[in-house]
mmCIF entry with sequence, helices, sheets and N, C-alpha, C, O atoms, coordinates in Angstrom:
data_MODEL
# 
_entry.id   MODEL 
# 
_entity.id                         1 
_entity.type                       polymer 
_entity.pdbx_number_of_molecules   1 
# 
_entity_poly.entity_id                      1 
_entity_poly.type                           'polypeptide(L)' 
_entity_poly.nstd_linkage                   no 
_entity_poly.nstd_monomer                   no 
_entity_poly.pdbx_seq_one_letter_code       MVGDPIIATAMLDRLLHHSRIFNLKGDSCRLKEKQMSKQKQKD 
_entity_poly.pdbx_seq_one_letter_code_can   MVGDPIIATAMLDRLLHHSRIFNLKGDSCRLKEKQMSKQKQKD 
_entity_poly.pdbx_strand_id                 A 
# 
loop_
_entity_poly_seq.entity_id 
_entity_poly_seq.num 
_entity_poly_seq.mon_id 
_entity_poly_seq.hetero 
1 1  MET n 
1 2  VAL n 
1 3  GLY n 
1 4  ASP n 
1 5  PRO n 
1 6  ILE n 
1 7  ILE n 
1 8  ALA n 
1 9  THR n 
1 10 ALA n 
1 11 MET n 
1 12 LEU n 
1 13 ASP n 
1 14 ARG n 
1 15 LEU n 
1 16 LEU n 
1 17 HIS n 
1 18 HIS n 
1 19 SER n 
1 20 ARG n 
1 21 ILE n 
1 22 PHE n 
1 23 ASN n 
1 24 LEU n 
1 25 LYS n 
1 26 GLY n 
1 27 ASP n 
1 28 SER n 
1 29 CYS n 
1 30 ARG n 
1 31 LEU n 
1 32 LYS n 
1 33 GLU n 
1 34 LYS n 
1 35 GLN n 
1 36 MET n 
1 37 SER n 
1 38 LYS n 
1 39 GLN n 
1 40 LYS n 
1 41 GLN n 
1 42 LYS n 
1 43 ASP n 
# 
_struct_asym.id          A 
_struct_asym.entity_id   1 
# 
loop_
_struct_conf.conf_type_id 
_struct_conf.id 
_struct_conf.pdbx_PDB_helix_id 
_struct_conf.beg_label_comp_id 
_struct_conf.beg_label_asym_id 
_struct_conf.beg_label_seq_id 
_struct_conf.pdbx_beg_PDB_ins_code 
_struct_conf.end_label_comp_id 
_struct_conf.end_label_asym_id 
_struct_conf.end_label_seq_id 
_struct_conf.pdbx_end_PDB_ins_code 
_struct_conf.beg_auth_comp_id 
_struct_conf.beg_auth_asym_id 
_struct_conf.beg_auth_seq_id 
_struct_conf.end_auth_comp_id 
_struct_conf.end_auth_asym_id 
_struct_conf.end_auth_seq_id 
_struct_conf.pdbx_PDB_helix_class 
_struct_conf.details 
_struct_conf.pdbx_PDB_helix_length 
HELX_P HELX_P1 AA1 PRO A 5  ? LEU A 16 ? PRO A 5  LEU A 16 1 ? 12 
HELX_P HELX_P2 AA2 CYS A 29 ? LYS A 42 ? CYS A 29 LYS A 42 1 ? 14 
# 
_struct_conf_type.id          HELX_P 
_struct_conf_type.criteria    ? 
_struct_conf_type.reference   ? 
# 
loop_
_atom_site.group_PDB 
_atom_site.id 
_atom_site.type_symbol 
_atom_site.label_atom_id 
_atom_site.label_alt_id 
_atom_site.label_comp_id 
_atom_site.label_asym_id 
_atom_site.label_entity_id 
_atom_site.label_seq_id 
_atom_site.pdbx_PDB_ins_code 
_atom_site.Cartn_x 
_atom_site.Cartn_y 
_atom_site.Cartn_z 
_atom_site.occupancy 
_atom_site.B_iso_or_equiv 
_atom_site.pdbx_formal_charge 
_atom_site.auth_seq_id 
_atom_site.auth_comp_id 
_atom_site.auth_asym_id 
_atom_site.auth_atom_id 
_atom_site.pdbx_PDB_model_num 
ATOM 1   N N  . MET A 1 1  ? 101.261 86.403 88.337  1.00 0.00 ? 1  MET A N  1 
ATOM 2   C CA . MET A 1 1  ? 101.056 87.821 88.504  1.00 0.00 ? 1  MET A CA 1 
ATOM 3   C C  . MET A 1 1  ? 101.911 88.608 87.513  1.00 0.00 ? 1  MET A C  1 
ATOM 4   O O  . MET A 1 1  ? 101.442 89.595 86.945  1.00 0.00 ? 1  MET A O  1 
ATOM 5   N N  . VAL A 1 2  ? 103.124 88.197 87.305  1.00 0.00 ? 2  VAL A N  1 
ATOM 6   C CA . VAL A 1 2  ? 103.995 88.941 86.399  1.00 0.00 ? 2  VAL A CA 1 
ATOM 7   C C  . VAL A 1 2  ? 103.698 88.572 84.952  1.00 0.00 ? 2  VAL A C  1 
ATOM 8   O O  . VAL A 1 2  ? 103.709 89.436 84.075  1.00 0.00 ? 2  VAL A O  1 
ATOM 9   N N  . GLY A 1 3  ? 103.434 87.304 84.701  1.00 0.00 ? 3  GLY A N  1 
ATOM 10  C CA . GLY A 1 3  ? 103.104 86.865 83.352  1.00 0.00 ? 3  GLY A CA 1 
ATOM 11  C C  . GLY A 1 3  ? 104.259 86.228 82.609  1.00 0.00 ? 3  GLY A C  1 
ATOM 12  O O  . GLY A 1 3  ? 104.047 85.308 81.820  1.00 0.00 ? 3  GLY A O  1 
ATOM 13  N N  . ASP A 1 4  ? 105.454 86.685 82.837  1.00 0.00 ? 4  ASP A N  1 
ATOM 14  C CA . ASP A 1 4  ? 106.625 86.149 82.141  1.00 0.00 ? 4  ASP A CA 1 
ATOM 15  C C  . ASP A 1 4  ? 107.542 85.490 83.169  1.00 0.00 ? 4  ASP A C  1 
ATOM 16  O O  . ASP A 1 4  ? 108.066 86.169 84.052  1.00 0.00 ? 4  ASP A O  1 
ATOM 17  N N  . PRO A 1 5  ? 107.743 84.180 83.065  1.00 0.00 ? 5  PRO A N  1 
ATOM 18  C CA . PRO A 1 5  ? 108.560 83.496 84.075  1.00 0.00 ? 5  PRO A CA 1 
ATOM 19  C C  . PRO A 1 5  ? 110.007 83.978 84.131  1.00 0.00 ? 5  PRO A C  1 
ATOM 20  O O  . PRO A 1 5  ? 110.626 83.934 85.193  1.00 0.00 ? 5  PRO A O  1 
ATOM 21  N N  . ILE A 1 6  ? 110.547 84.431 83.023  1.00 0.00 ? 6  ILE A N  1 
ATOM 22  C CA . ILE A 1 6  ? 111.943 84.927 83.026  1.00 0.00 ? 6  ILE A CA 1 
ATOM 23  C C  . ILE A 1 6  ? 112.034 86.230 83.817  1.00 0.00 ? 6  ILE A C  1 
ATOM 24  O O  . ILE A 1 6  ? 112.963 86.419 84.602  1.00 0.00 ? 6  ILE A O  1 
ATOM 25  N N  . ILE A 1 7  ? 111.074 87.122 83.611  1.00 0.00 ? 7  ILE A N  1 
ATOM 26  C CA . ILE A 1 7  ? 111.075 88.388 84.346  1.00 0.00 ? 7  ILE A CA 1 
ATOM 27  C C  . ILE A 1 7  ? 110.818 88.133 85.825  1.00 0.00 ? 7  ILE A C  1 
ATOM 28  O O  . ILE A 1 7  ? 111.434 88.768 86.682  1.00 0.00 ? 7  ILE A O  1 
ATOM 29  N N  . ALA A 1 8  ? 109.911 87.206 86.129  1.00 0.00 ? 8  ALA A N  1 
ATOM 30  C CA . ALA A 1 8  ? 109.632 86.879 87.537  1.00 0.00 ? 8  ALA A CA 1 
ATOM 31  C C  . ALA A 1 8  ? 110.867 86.320 88.208  1.00 0.00 ? 8  ALA A C  1 
ATOM 32  O O  . ALA A 1 8  ? 111.158 86.676 89.350  1.00 0.00 ? 8  ALA A O  1 
ATOM 33  N N  . THR A 1 9  ? 111.602 85.454 87.528  1.00 0.00 ? 9  THR A N  1 
ATOM 34  C CA . THR A 1 9  ? 112.832 84.887 88.074  1.00 0.00 ? 9  THR A CA 1 
ATOM 35  C C  . THR A 1 9  ? 113.868 85.988 88.321  1.00 0.00 ? 9  THR A C  1 
ATOM 36  O O  . THR A 1 9  ? 114.536 85.993 89.354  1.00 0.00 ? 9  THR A O  1 
ATOM 37  N N  . ALA A 1 10 ? 113.997 86.902 87.386  1.00 0.00 ? 10 ALA A N  1 
ATOM 38  C CA . ALA A 1 10 ? 114.963 88.001 87.531  1.00 0.00 ? 10 ALA A CA 1 
ATOM 39  C C  . ALA A 1 10 ? 114.573 88.894 88.710  1.00 0.00 ? 10 ALA A C  1 
ATOM 40  O O  . ALA A 1 10 ? 115.441 89.322 89.471  1.00 0.00 ? 10 ALA A O  1 
ATOM 41  N N  . MET A 1 11 ? 113.295 89.176 88.864  1.00 0.00 ? 11 MET A N  1 
ATOM 42  C CA . MET A 1 11 ? 112.850 90.011 89.984  1.00 0.00 ? 11 MET A CA 1 
ATOM 43  C C  . MET A 1 11 ? 113.128 89.328 91.310  1.00 0.00 ? 11 MET A C  1 
ATOM 44  O O  . MET A 1 11 ? 113.620 89.965 92.242  1.00 0.00 ? 11 MET A O  1 
ATOM 45  N N  . LEU A 1 12 ? 112.822 88.038 91.410  1.00 0.00 ? 12 LEU A N  1 
ATOM 46  C CA . LEU A 1 12 ? 113.093 87.311 92.645  1.00 0.00 ? 12 LEU A CA 1 
ATOM 47  C C  . LEU A 1 12 ? 114.583 87.242 92.930  1.00 0.00 ? 12 LEU A C  1 
ATOM 48  O O  . LEU A 1 12 ? 115.002 87.326 94.085  1.00 0.00 ? 12 LEU A O  1 
ATOM 49  N N  . ASP A 1 13 ? 115.383 87.090 91.888  1.00 0.00 ? 13 ASP A N  1 
ATOM 50  C CA . ASP A 1 13 ? 116.832 87.049 92.060  1.00 0.00 ? 13 ASP A CA 1 
ATOM 51  C C  . ASP A 1 13 ? 117.340 88.350 92.674  1.00 0.00 ? 13 ASP A C  1 
ATOM 52  O O  . ASP A 1 13 ? 118.202 88.326 93.553  1.00 0.00 ? 13 ASP A O  1 
ATOM 53  N N  . ARG A 1 14 ? 116.812 89.481 92.220  1.00 0.00 ? 14 ARG A N  1 
ATOM 54  C CA . ARG A 1 14 ? 117.239 90.778 92.755  1.00 0.00 ? 14 ARG A CA 1 
ATOM 55  C C  . ARG A 1 14 ? 116.774 90.950 94.189  1.00 0.00 ? 14 ARG A C  1 
ATOM 56  O O  . ARG A 1 14 ? 117.513 91.470 95.024  1.00 0.00 ? 14 ARG A O  1 
ATOM 57  N N  . LEU A 1 15 ? 115.552 90.517 94.480  1.00 0.00 ? 15 LEU A N  1 
ATOM 58  C CA . LEU A 1 15 ? 115.004 90.658 95.821  1.00 0.00 ? 15 LEU A CA 1 
ATOM 59  C C  . LEU A 1 15 ? 115.731 89.768 96.837  1.00 0.00 ? 15 LEU A C  1 
ATOM 60  O O  . LEU A 1 15 ? 115.970 90.175 97.974  1.00 0.00 ? 15 LEU A O  1 
ATOM 61  N N  . LEU A 1 16 ? 116.071 88.568 96.416  1.00 0.00 ? 16 LEU A N  1 
ATOM 62  C CA . LEU A 1 16 ? 116.631 87.593 97.352  1.00 0.00 ? 16 LEU A CA 1 
ATOM 63  C C  . LEU A 1 16 ? 118.143 87.581 97.398  1.00 0.00 ? 16 LEU A C  1 
ATOM 64  O O  . LEU A 1 16 ? 118.723 86.802 98.154  1.00 0.00 ? 16 LEU A O  1 
ATOM 65  N N  . HIS A 1 17 ? 118.796 88.412 96.618  1.00 0.00 ? 17 HIS A N  1 
ATOM 66  C CA . HIS A 1 17 ? 120.248 88.386 96.515  1.00 0.00 ? 17 HIS A CA 1 
ATOM 67  C C  . HIS A 1 17 ? 120.943 88.534 97.876  1.00 0.00 ? 17 HIS A C  1 
ATOM 68  O O  . HIS A 1 17 ? 121.852 87.765 98.190  1.00 0.00 ? 17 HIS A O  1 
ATOM 69  N N  . HIS A 1 18 ? 120.534 89.493 98.666  1.00 0.00 ? 18 HIS A N  1 
ATOM 70  C CA . HIS A 1 18 ? 121.158 89.730 99.971  1.00 0.00 ? 18 HIS A CA 1 
ATOM 71  C C  . HIS A 1 18 ? 120.245 89.325 101.121 1.00 0.00 ? 18 HIS A C  1 
ATOM 72  O O  . HIS A 1 18 ? 120.449 89.757 102.256 1.00 0.00 ? 18 HIS A O  1 
ATOM 73  N N  . SER A 1 19 ? 119.255 88.512 100.842 1.00 0.00 ? 19 SER A N  1 
ATOM 74  C CA . SER A 1 19 ? 118.298 88.099 101.873 1.00 0.00 ? 19 SER A CA 1 
ATOM 75  C C  . SER A 1 19 ? 118.770 86.851 102.571 1.00 0.00 ? 19 SER A C  1 
ATOM 76  O O  . SER A 1 19 ? 119.581 86.087 102.048 1.00 0.00 ? 19 SER A O  1 
ATOM 77  N N  . ARG A 1 20 ? 118.255 86.663 103.741 1.00 0.00 ? 20 ARG A N  1 
ATOM 78  C CA . ARG A 1 20 ? 118.460 85.417 104.464 1.00 0.00 ? 20 ARG A CA 1 
ATOM 79  C C  . ARG A 1 20 ? 117.171 84.624 104.352 1.00 0.00 ? 20 ARG A C  1 
ATOM 80  O O  . ARG A 1 20 ? 116.096 85.117 104.695 1.00 0.00 ? 20 ARG A O  1 
ATOM 81  N N  . ILE A 1 21 ? 117.281 83.422 103.880 1.00 0.00 ? 21 ILE A N  1 
ATOM 82  C CA . ILE A 1 21 ? 116.114 82.572 103.670 1.00 0.00 ? 21 ILE A CA 1 
ATOM 83  C C  . ILE A 1 21 ? 116.136 81.472 104.725 1.00 0.00 ? 21 ILE A C  1 
ATOM 84  O O  . ILE A 1 21 ? 117.159 80.818 104.929 1.00 0.00 ? 21 ILE A O  1 
ATOM 85  N N  . PHE A 1 22 ? 115.019 81.274 105.382 1.00 0.00 ? 22 PHE A N  1 
ATOM 86  C CA . PHE A 1 22 ? 114.912 80.204 106.356 1.00 0.00 ? 22 PHE A CA 1 
ATOM 87  C C  . PHE A 1 22 ? 113.546 79.546 106.212 1.00 0.00 ? 22 PHE A C  1 
ATOM 88  O O  . PHE A 1 22 ? 112.552 80.198 105.892 1.00 0.00 ? 22 PHE A O  1 
ATOM 89  N N  . ASN A 1 23 ? 113.521 78.268 106.451 1.00 0.00 ? 23 ASN A N  1 
ATOM 90  C CA . ASN A 1 23 ? 112.301 77.494 106.344 1.00 0.00 ? 23 ASN A CA 1 
ATOM 91  C C  . ASN A 1 23 ? 111.689 77.285 107.720 1.00 0.00 ? 23 ASN A C  1 
ATOM 92  O O  . ASN A 1 23 ? 112.390 76.964 108.680 1.00 0.00 ? 23 ASN A O  1 
ATOM 93  N N  . LEU A 1 24 ? 110.413 77.465 107.807 1.00 0.00 ? 24 LEU A N  1 
ATOM 94  C CA . LEU A 1 24 ? 109.707 77.205 109.046 1.00 0.00 ? 24 LEU A CA 1 
ATOM 95  C C  . LEU A 1 24 ? 109.028 75.842 108.928 1.00 0.00 ? 24 LEU A C  1 
ATOM 96  O O  . LEU A 1 24 ? 108.304 75.568 107.971 1.00 0.00 ? 24 LEU A O  1 
ATOM 97  N N  . LYS A 1 25 ? 109.276 75.018 109.904 1.00 0.00 ? 25 LYS A N  1 
ATOM 98  C CA . LYS A 1 25 ? 108.665 73.690 109.896 1.00 0.00 ? 25 LYS A CA 1 
ATOM 99  C C  . LYS A 1 25 ? 107.668 73.610 111.032 1.00 0.00 ? 25 LYS A C  1 
ATOM 100 O O  . LYS A 1 25 ? 107.791 74.302 112.043 1.00 0.00 ? 25 LYS A O  1 
ATOM 101 N N  . GLY A 1 26 ? 106.692 72.766 110.849 1.00 0.00 ? 26 GLY A N  1 
ATOM 102 C CA . GLY A 1 26 ? 105.695 72.592 111.894 1.00 0.00 ? 26 GLY A CA 1 
ATOM 103 C C  . GLY A 1 26 ? 104.317 72.962 111.394 1.00 0.00 ? 26 GLY A C  1 
ATOM 104 O O  . GLY A 1 26 ? 104.147 73.430 110.269 1.00 0.00 ? 26 GLY A O  1 
ATOM 105 N N  . ASP A 1 27 ? 103.357 72.748 112.236 1.00 0.00 ? 27 ASP A N  1 
ATOM 106 C CA . ASP A 1 27 ? 101.965 73.021 111.890 1.00 0.00 ? 27 ASP A CA 1 
ATOM 107 C C  . ASP A 1 27 ? 101.668 74.511 112.021 1.00 0.00 ? 27 ASP A C  1 
ATOM 108 O O  . ASP A 1 27 ? 102.242 75.202 112.863 1.00 0.00 ? 27 ASP A O  1 
ATOM 109 N N  . SER A 1 28 ? 100.786 74.980 111.197 1.00 0.00 ? 28 SER A N  1 
ATOM 110 C CA . SER A 1 28 ? 100.373 76.380 111.223 1.00 0.00 ? 28 SER A CA 1 
ATOM 111 C C  . SER A 1 28 ? 99.359  76.599 112.336 1.00 0.00 ? 28 SER A C  1 
ATOM 112 O O  . SER A 1 28 ? 98.364  75.880 112.421 1.00 0.00 ? 28 SER A O  1 
ATOM 113 N N  . CYS A 1 29 ? 99.604  77.583 113.183 1.00 0.00 ? 29 CYS A N  1 
ATOM 114 C CA . CYS A 1 29 ? 98.663  77.912 114.262 1.00 0.00 ? 29 CYS A CA 1 
ATOM 115 C C  . CYS A 1 29 ? 97.319  78.363 113.679 1.00 0.00 ? 29 CYS A C  1 
ATOM 116 O O  . CYS A 1 29 ? 96.262  78.062 114.233 1.00 0.00 ? 29 CYS A O  1 
ATOM 117 N N  . ARG A 1 30 ? 97.372  79.080 112.569 1.00 0.00 ? 30 ARG A N  1 
ATOM 118 C CA . ARG A 1 30 ? 96.146  79.568 111.927 1.00 0.00 ? 30 ARG A CA 1 
ATOM 119 C C  . ARG A 1 30 ? 95.281  78.409 111.472 1.00 0.00 ? 30 ARG A C  1 
ATOM 120 O O  . ARG A 1 30 ? 94.064  78.419 111.657 1.00 0.00 ? 30 ARG A O  1 
ATOM 121 N N  . LEU A 1 31 ? 95.926  77.393 110.866 1.00 0.00 ? 31 LEU A N  1 
ATOM 122 C CA . LEU A 1 31 ? 95.165  76.233 110.399 1.00 0.00 ? 31 LEU A CA 1 
ATOM 123 C C  . LEU A 1 31 ? 94.631  75.399 111.557 1.00 0.00 ? 31 LEU A C  1 
ATOM 124 O O  . LEU A 1 31 ? 93.537  74.841 111.469 1.00 0.00 ? 31 LEU A O  1 
ATOM 125 N N  . LYS A 1 32 ? 95.402  75.313 112.646 1.00 0.00 ? 32 LYS A N  1 
ATOM 126 C CA . LYS A 1 32 ? 94.932  74.600 113.833 1.00 0.00 ? 32 LYS A CA 1 
ATOM 127 C C  . LYS A 1 32 ? 93.671  75.254 114.387 1.00 0.00 ? 32 LYS A C  1 
ATOM 128 O O  . LYS A 1 32 ? 92.698  74.574 114.714 1.00 0.00 ? 32 LYS A O  1 
ATOM 129 N N  . GLU A 1 33 ? 93.699  76.588 114.488 1.00 0.00 ? 33 GLU A N  1 
ATOM 130 C CA . GLU A 1 33 ? 92.543  77.320 115.001 1.00 0.00 ? 33 GLU A CA 1 
ATOM 131 C C  . GLU A 1 33 ? 91.319  77.137 114.089 1.00 0.00 ? 33 GLU A C  1 
ATOM 132 O O  . GLU A 1 33 ? 90.191  77.019 114.567 1.00 0.00 ? 33 GLU A O  1 
ATOM 133 N N  . LYS A 1 34 ? 91.555  77.115 112.797 1.00 0.00 ? 34 LYS A N  1 
ATOM 134 C CA . LYS A 1 34 ? 90.462  76.927 111.838 1.00 0.00 ? 34 LYS A CA 1 
ATOM 135 C C  . LYS A 1 34 ? 89.829  75.551 112.006 1.00 0.00 ? 34 LYS A C  1 
ATOM 136 O O  . LYS A 1 34 ? 88.605  75.416 111.997 1.00 0.00 ? 34 LYS A O  1 
ATOM 137 N N  . GLN A 1 35 ? 90.672  74.528 112.160 1.00 0.00 ? 35 GLN A N  1 
ATOM 138 C CA . GLN A 1 35 ? 90.172  73.178 112.348 1.00 0.00 ? 35 GLN A CA 1 
ATOM 139 C C  . GLN A 1 35 ? 89.405  73.062 113.666 1.00 0.00 ? 35 GLN A C  1 
ATOM 140 O O  . GLN A 1 35 ? 88.367  72.402 113.726 1.00 0.00 ? 35 GLN A O  1 
ATOM 141 N N  . MET A 1 36 ? 89.913  73.702 114.718 1.00 0.00 ? 36 MET A N  1 
ATOM 142 C CA . MET A 1 36 ? 89.238  73.658 116.016 1.00 0.00 ? 36 MET A CA 1 
ATOM 143 C C  . MET A 1 36 ? 87.883  74.345 115.940 1.00 0.00 ? 36 MET A C  1 
ATOM 144 O O  . MET A 1 36 ? 86.920  73.853 116.527 1.00 0.00 ? 36 MET A O  1 
ATOM 145 N N  . SER A 1 37 ? 87.780  75.457 115.242 1.00 0.00 ? 37 SER A N  1 
ATOM 146 C CA . SER A 1 37 ? 86.512  76.166 115.140 1.00 0.00 ? 37 SER A CA 1 
ATOM 147 C C  . SER A 1 37 ? 85.507  75.367 114.321 1.00 0.00 ? 37 SER A C  1 
ATOM 148 O O  . SER A 1 37 ? 84.311  75.398 114.610 1.00 0.00 ? 37 SER A O  1 
ATOM 149 N N  . LYS A 1 38 ? 85.971  74.661 113.317 1.00 0.00 ? 38 LYS A N  1 
ATOM 150 C CA . LYS A 1 38 ? 85.054  73.796 112.534 1.00 0.00 ? 38 LYS A CA 1 
ATOM 151 C C  . LYS A 1 38 ? 84.546  72.667 113.390 1.00 0.00 ? 38 LYS A C  1 
ATOM 152 O O  . LYS A 1 38 ? 83.374  72.301 113.312 1.00 0.00 ? 38 LYS A O  1 
ATOM 153 N N  . GLN A 1 39 ? 85.429  72.101 114.221 1.00 0.00 ? 39 GLN A N  1 
ATOM 154 C CA . GLN A 1 39 ? 85.030  70.985 115.065 1.00 0.00 ? 39 GLN A CA 1 
ATOM 155 C C  . GLN A 1 39 ? 84.036  71.458 116.125 1.00 0.00 ? 39 GLN A C  1 
ATOM 156 O O  . GLN A 1 39 ? 83.099  70.731 116.455 1.00 0.00 ? 39 GLN A O  1 
ATOM 157 N N  . LYS A 1 40 ? 84.226  72.663 116.660 1.00 0.00 ? 40 LYS A N  1 
ATOM 158 C CA . LYS A 1 40 ? 83.297  73.204 117.655 1.00 0.00 ? 40 LYS A CA 1 
ATOM 159 C C  . LYS A 1 40 ? 81.919  73.426 117.040 1.00 0.00 ? 40 LYS A C  1 
ATOM 160 O O  . LYS A 1 40 ? 80.901  73.221 117.701 1.00 0.00 ? 40 LYS A O  1 
ATOM 161 N N  . GLN A 1 41 ? 81.887  73.846 115.772 1.00 0.00 ? 41 GLN A N  1 
ATOM 162 C CA . GLN A 1 41 ? 80.619  74.086 115.102 1.00 0.00 ? 41 GLN A CA 1 
ATOM 163 C C  . GLN A 1 41 ? 79.843  72.788 114.917 1.00 0.00 ? 41 GLN A C  1 
ATOM 164 O O  . GLN A 1 41 ? 78.612  72.781 114.953 1.00 0.00 ? 41 GLN A O  1 
ATOM 165 N N  . LYS A 1 42 ? 80.575  71.678 114.718 1.00 0.00 ? 42 LYS A N  1 
ATOM 166 C CA . LYS A 1 42 ? 79.920  70.380 114.542 1.00 0.00 ? 42 LYS A CA 1 
ATOM 167 C C  . LYS A 1 42 ? 79.299  69.904 115.849 1.00 0.00 ? 42 LYS A C  1 
ATOM 168 O O  . LYS A 1 42 ? 78.275  69.221 115.836 1.00 0.00 ? 42 LYS A O  1 
ATOM 169 N N  . ASP A 1 43 ? 79.910  70.257 116.977 1.00 0.00 ? 43 ASP A N  1 
ATOM 170 C CA . ASP A 1 43 ? 79.420  69.798 118.296 1.00 0.00 ? 43 ASP A CA 1 
ATOM 171 C C  . ASP A 1 43 ? 78.227  70.546 118.743 1.00 0.00 ? 43 ASP A C  1 
ATOM 172 O O  . ASP A 1 43 ? 77.701  70.280 119.823 1.00 0.00 ? 43 ASP A O  1 
# 
């Protein structure tokens, strides 16, 4: 989107400087629902 990786890195650095970053683990509820709806359509 930005086009220049150096500028993109600098922008992210400024945005994330005082942020708290946390990783979410586990399956996505949205993807589970999508898979269930596809399976229902097959039945």
